[in-house]
C-alpha positions as CSV (number, residue, x, y, z in Angstrom):
1,M,-27.9,3.6,-1.8
2,L,-25.4,1.7,0.2
3,K,-21.9,0.5,-1.7
4,V,-19.1,-1.5,-1.1
5,L,-15.6,0.2,-1.1
6,S,-12.5,-0.9,-0.3
7,V,-9.5,1.3,-0.1
8,D,-5.5,0.7,0.7
9,S,-3.7,4.0,1.1
10,G,-0.4,3.2,1.3
11,K,2.8,5.0,1.4
12,Y,3.3,5.2,-2.6
13,A,0.0,4.7,-3.7
14,T,-3.5,4.6,-2.7
15,K,-6.1,2.3,-4.3
16,A,-9.5,1.9,-4.0
17,I,-12.2,-0.5,-5.7
18,I,-16.0,-0.6,-5.2
19,K,-18.8,-2.7,-6.3
20,L,-20.8,-1.9,-8.4
21,E,-24.1,-3.7,-10.1
22,D,-22.0,-4.4,-13.6
23,G,-18.6,-4.9,-11.9
24,D,-16.1,-3.6,-9.7
25,K,-14.8,-0.3,-10.6
26,K,-10.9,0.5,-9.6
27,I,-8.9,3.7,-9.6
28,I,-5.1,4.2,-8.1
29,F,-3.1,7.5,-7.6
30,R,0.0,8.5,-5.9
31,T,-0.2,9.1,-2.3
32,K,1.2,13.1,-1.9
33,M,-0.6,15.7,-0.8
34,D,0.2,19.8,-1.1
35,S,-2.3,23.0,0.1
36,T,-2.8,24.3,-3.4
37,M,-5.3,27.6,-4.5
38,E,-6.3,25.5,-7.6
39,E,-9.2,24.9,-8.4
40,K,-9.1,21.3,-10.2
41,S,-5.8,19.5,-11.7
42,A,-4.9,19.7,-15.2
43,D,-3.2,16.3,-14.8
44,K,-5.8,13.5,-15.2
45,R,-3.4,11.3,-12.4
46,S,-4.5,13.7,-10.0
47,C,-7.4,16.2,-8.6
48,V,-8.3,19.0,-6.1
49,M,-9.7,18.3,-2.9
50,V,-12.0,20.8,-0.7
51,Y,-13.2,19.5,2.6
52,N,-13.1,20.7,5.8
53,D,-11.8,24.5,5.0
54,D,-8.9,22.5,3.2
55,R,-8.0,22.7,-0.2
56,V,-5.8,20.2,-1.1
57,L,-4.0,18.6,-4.0
58,I,-3.9,14.9,-3.9
59,G,-1.4,12.6,-6.8
60,E,1.2,12.5,-8.9
61,T,1.2,16.1,-9.7
62,A,1.2,16.8,-5.4
63,E,5.1,16.9,-4.2
64,T,4.8,16.1,0.0
65,V,5.1,12.2,0.6
66,D,4.3,10.5,4.2
67,Y,7.1,8.6,5.7
68,D,6.2,8.5,9.1
69,K,5.0,5.1,10.5
70,T,1.2,5.6,11.4
71,K,-2.0,5.5,9.2
72,A,-3.7,7.7,11.1
73,K,-2.5,11.2,9.5
74,K,-4.1,13.7,7.1
75,I,-2.6,12.8,3.9
76,H,-4.5,9.0,4.5
77,K,-7.4,10.0,5.1
78,Y,-7.9,12.7,3.1
79,C,-6.3,10.4,-0.3
80,T,-9.2,7.8,1.1
81,Y,-12.1,10.6,1.2
82,S,-10.6,11.7,-2.3
83,A,-10.7,7.9,-3.3
84,I,-14.2,7.7,-2.1
85,A,-16.0,10.5,-3.6
86,Q,-14.5,9.6,-6.8
87,L,-16.4,6.6,-6.9
88,V,-19.2,7.1,-5.5
89,E,-22.8,9.0,-6.2
90,N,-24.6,11.9,-4.0
91,G,-26.2,10.6,-1.4
92,D,-24.5,7.0,-1.4
93,E,-23.9,5.3,2.0
94,V,-20.3,3.6,1.8
95,I,-19.5,0.4,4.1
96,L,-15.4,1.7,3.7
97,T,-12.4,-1.7,4.1
98,I,-9.4,-0.1,5.0
99,G,-6.1,-1.4,6.1
100,C,-3.3,-1.0,8.5
101,P,0.2,-2.5,9.7
102,L,0.0,-5.5,11.8
103,S,2.0,-3.9,14.3
104,I,-1.1,-1.6,14.2
105,F,-3.8,-4.2,13.9
106,N,-2.5,-6.3,16.8
107,N,-3.0,-4.2,19.3
108,V,-6.7,-3.4,19.5
109,E,-6.8,0.1,21.5
110,E,-4.6,1.3,18.4
111,R,-6.6,-0.3,15.4
112,N,-9.5,1.4,17.1
113,Q,-8.1,4.6,17.4
114,Y,-7.2,4.3,13.7
115,K,-10.3,3.4,12.9
116,E,-12.1,6.4,15.2
117,Y,-9.6,8.6,13.5
118,M,-10.8,7.7,9.6
119,H,-14.5,7.9,10.7
120,D,-16.0,11.3,10.1
121,K,-19.7,11.0,11.0
122,G,-23.4,11.9,9.4
123,E,-23.2,13.1,5.6
124,L,-19.5,14.3,4.3
125,N,-19.4,17.0,2.0
126,I,-16.4,17.1,-0.3
127,K,-15.6,19.2,-3.7
128,I,-13.5,17.0,-6.4
129,N,-12.1,18.8,-9.1
130,G,-15.2,21.8,-8.4
131,N,-17.6,19.1,-8.3
132,E,-19.7,18.8,-5.3
133,K,-20.0,15.2,-3.7
134,T,-21.9,14.2,-0.5
135,F,-21.8,10.4,1.0
136,T,-21.8,8.8,4.4
137,I,-19.4,6.6,5.7
138,K,-21.9,3.6,7.7
139,K,-19.1,1.4,9.0
140,V,-15.5,1.0,8.9
141,I,-13.6,-2.5,9.0
142,V,-9.4,-2.4,9.5
143,C,-8.2,-5.3,8.3
144,P,-4.2,-6.3,8.9
145,E,-2.2,-5.7,5.7
146,S,-1.1,-9.1,4.5
147,S,-4.2,-10.7,4.4
148,G,-6.2,-9.9,1.6
149,I,-3.9,-12.6,-0.8
150,V,-5.8,-14.7,1.8
151,Y,-9.3,-13.5,1.7
152,K,-9.1,-13.7,-2.5
153,N,-8.1,-17.2,-2.4
154,T,-9.6,-19.0,0.6
155,M,-10.2,-22.0,-1.6
156,K,-6.8,-22.1,-2.3
157,Y,-5.1,-21.7,1.1
158,K,-7.6,-23.6,3.3
159,E,-6.4,-26.2,5.3
160,K,-2.9,-25.2,4.3
161,L,0.2,-23.4,6.1
162,I,1.3,-20.0,3.6
163,G,3.8,-17.5,4.6
164,V,3.2,-13.9,3.8
165,I,5.4,-11.2,3.0
166,D,3.5,-7.5,1.9
167,I,6.3,-5.7,0.8
168,G,4.8,-2.0,1.1
169,G,5.8,1.3,0.3
170,L,7.1,2.3,4.0
171,N,6.7,-1.3,5.7
172,T,7.3,-5.0,5.0
173,N,4.3,-6.8,6.3
174,C,5.1,-10.4,7.0
175,S,2.5,-13.5,8.7
176,I,1.9,-17.2,8.9
177,Y,-1.5,-18.0,7.9
178,D,-3.0,-21.7,9.0
179,N,-5.7,-22.5,7.7
180,L,-6.7,-18.8,6.9
181,A,-5.8,-17.5,10.2
182,P,-3.2,-16.0,10.8
183,I,-0.5,-17.3,13.9
184,K,0.0,-14.3,15.9
185,S,3.5,-15.3,17.1
186,T,4.7,-15.4,13.7
187,C,3.6,-11.5,12.8
188,F,5.8,-8.4,12.6
189,T,5.8,-5.3,10.6
190,T,9.7,-4.0,9.4
191,N,10.3,-0.8,7.8
192,L,11.5,-2.5,5.2
193,G,9.4,-1.4,2.3
194,A,9.9,-0.1,-0.9
195,N,10.2,3.3,-0.1
196,I,12.8,3.1,2.0
197,M,15.1,1.3,0.1
198,R,14.3,3.8,-3.6
199,N,15.1,6.5,-0.6
200,E,18.4,4.8,0.9
201,L,19.8,3.2,-2.6
202,K,19.7,7.1,-3.9
203,Q,21.5,8.3,-0.9
204,H,24.0,5.7,-1.8
205,L,24.8,5.3,-5.3
206,N,25.0,9.7,-4.6
207,S,27.8,8.7,-1.9
208,I,29.6,6.5,-4.3
209,F,29.7,8.8,-7.2
210,P,30.1,12.4,-5.9
211,E,29.2,13.6,-10.0
212,I,25.8,12.6,-9.8
213,N,23.0,13.7,-8.2
214,L,19.7,11.3,-8.2
215,Q,16.4,12.3,-7.5
216,D,13.5,10.5,-6.0
217,W,11.6,10.9,-9.0
218,Q,14.3,9.0,-11.3
219,M,14.6,6.1,-8.6
220,E,12.2,4.5,-10.0
221,Y,13.1,4.0,-13.9
222,I,17.0,3.4,-12.1
223,I,15.6,0.4,-10.1
224,K,13.9,-0.8,-13.3
225,D,17.0,-0.4,-15.9
226,G,19.5,-1.9,-13.1
227,F,22.4,0.9,-13.5
228,I,22.9,4.5,-14.1
229,K,23.4,6.2,-17.8
230,S,26.6,8.1,-16.7
231,N,28.1,4.7,-15.1
232,K,26.6,1.8,-16.7
233,E,28.8,-1.2,-15.5
234,E,29.7,-0.2,-12.0
235,S,26.5,0.9,-11.0
236,K,24.8,-2.5,-12.3
237,K,26.6,-4.3,-10.0
238,I,25.6,-1.6,-6.8
239,I,22.4,-1.7,-8.0
240,K,22.0,-5.3,-8.1
241,D,23.9,-6.0,-5.0
242,F,22.1,-3.2,-3.3
243,L,18.5,-4.8,-3.9
244,Q,19.7,-8.7,-2.8
245,K,20.7,-7.3,0.4
246,H,17.2,-5.6,1.2
247,I,15.9,-8.9,0.2
248,N,18.0,-11.1,2.7
249,N,17.4,-8.3,5.1
250,I,13.6,-9.3,5.0
251,I,14.4,-12.9,5.2
252,G,16.6,-12.4,7.9
253,E,13.8,-10.7,10.1
254,A,11.5,-13.8,9.3
255,K,14.4,-16.1,10.4
256,R,14.1,-14.1,13.9
257,K,10.6,-14.3,14.0
258,G,11.3,-18.6,14.3
259,W,9.8,-18.7,10.6
260,D,11.4,-21.9,8.8
261,I,12.2,-20.7,5.5
262,N,13.1,-24.1,4.3
263,N,9.6,-25.8,5.0
264,I,6.9,-23.2,3.8
265,D,5.3,-22.1,1.2
266,F,5.4,-18.1,0.2
267,I,3.9,-15.7,-1.9
268,F,5.2,-12.4,-2.0
269,V,2.6,-9.7,-2.5
270,G,2.8,-5.8,-2.6
271,G,4.5,-3.1,-5.2
272,G,7.9,-4.1,-4.2
273,S,7.6,-8.2,-4.7
274,K,7.5,-7.1,-8.4
275,L,10.1,-4.5,-8.1
276,L,12.2,-7.1,-6.6
277,E,11.2,-10.3,-8.0
278,G,14.4,-11.9,-9.0
279,E,16.2,-11.0,-5.8
280,I,12.9,-12.5,-3.6
281,K,13.9,-16.1,-5.9
282,N,17.9,-15.9,-5.5
283,V,16.9,-16.7,-2.2
284,I,13.7,-18.2,-2.1
285,P,13.8,-19.7,-6.1
286,D,9.9,-21.7,-5.8
287,A,8.3,-18.5,-3.8
288,E,5.2,-17.5,-5.9
289,I,5.2,-13.7,-6.5
290,S,1.7,-12.6,-7.0
291,D,0.6,-10.9,-10.8
292,T,-1.7,-8.9,-9.0
293,A,0.5,-7.7,-5.7
294,E,-0.6,-4.6,-5.6
295,W,-4.2,-4.9,-5.7
296,D,-4.1,-8.3,-3.5
297,N,-4.6,-6.4,0.2
298,V,-7.6,-4.3,-1.4
299,E,-9.7,-6.6,-3.5
300,G,-9.3,-8.7,-0.6
301,F,-10.4,-6.4,2.1
302,N,-13.4,-5.6,-0.6
303,I,-14.3,-9.0,-0.2
304,I,-14.3,-8.5,3.3
305,G,-16.8,-5.3,3.1
306,A,-19.3,-7.5,1.4
307,L,-19.5,-10.0,3.9
308,N,-20.8,-7.3,6.5
309,V,-23.6,-5.8,4.3
């Protein structure tokens, strides 16, 4: 059976949606992967996938992340295939929509190379937690990251000018859309994603407070709390200033690209935008922060996929 499925395999998390007769089904898991000898994962947030003689642990209990700029990496391919295998039925054919940074999408050669890398031809045989799954990827469609919110809201943004800032894990993708179409000269990708911010903040705090040794897995909670337990008051100001500087740097990049910050409407998407909502409002008080920021890209990609059936 032909299925429409979209996957957004970001540097922090992989999100996927499949269209079914009784409604859409979604899954989300961390974009982490390690080789393993296990048959299956005991943690529901992870799985063991066997494909092409590789046996890998994917998800929360894996430890290896990837901060490389390119998306044409085995970790993203395998996370995407894992998501497909968890959502389809045996024998399904798939129209797959995926995303890539604007810097790659706007380069035709790089976009096509990424598309070909992600599209293994013929029937794919994958084992997920010991269960066999077979499917065929009939077509791969590549969309630019940041565009999902526009595809989702065509009536809202039709005949309007909207600046979209998509704060992902590694990258922040930015573009101004005019009547649903990106203005190419305004598009840019910068390495100011939330994962980069977390890592730099961790190093910053560890250098200021020599008695601490913060780890990656602590940073999400520290940012949400706004302080470190051992030095609450001093760390609170340091963290607040650091987060604000990060947003200021993103807006500064937009200004250098010629964006007229004071005279366009903004929508912020991507998981990082929810994390930095207060700091965004400090710079652009009337900016809209999407309520579905983490899902906007993959939901928008799914709409594009459905148009290609």
